[in-house]
C-alpha positions, 0 to 999 in steps of 0.5 A: 133407917125406916121411921116407925109408925106408932098408934095415936089416940085417934087410931086407937079409939077407932080400933076400939070402936070397930072391935066393939062392933065386931065382938061386943063389949063396953063403949068408952074409955075409963081413963083417957090419961092412962091411955095416952101414957100407954101409947107414949110409952112405946115411943119412949121405949123405942127412941130410948133403945136406939139412942142409948149408948152401946156397951162393948 
């Protein structure tokens, strides 16, 4: 099985910076902890779904 690639905080911040440069907007992150939580949620959901027992 191929391993998924999830965004980490560094990639997300670089992407945010490049989008601001391209389209404008406010710099900075209001709540870095919330961003960490959102990024971790995708990993948690993915691994939970593939490890959860299948019902028949």
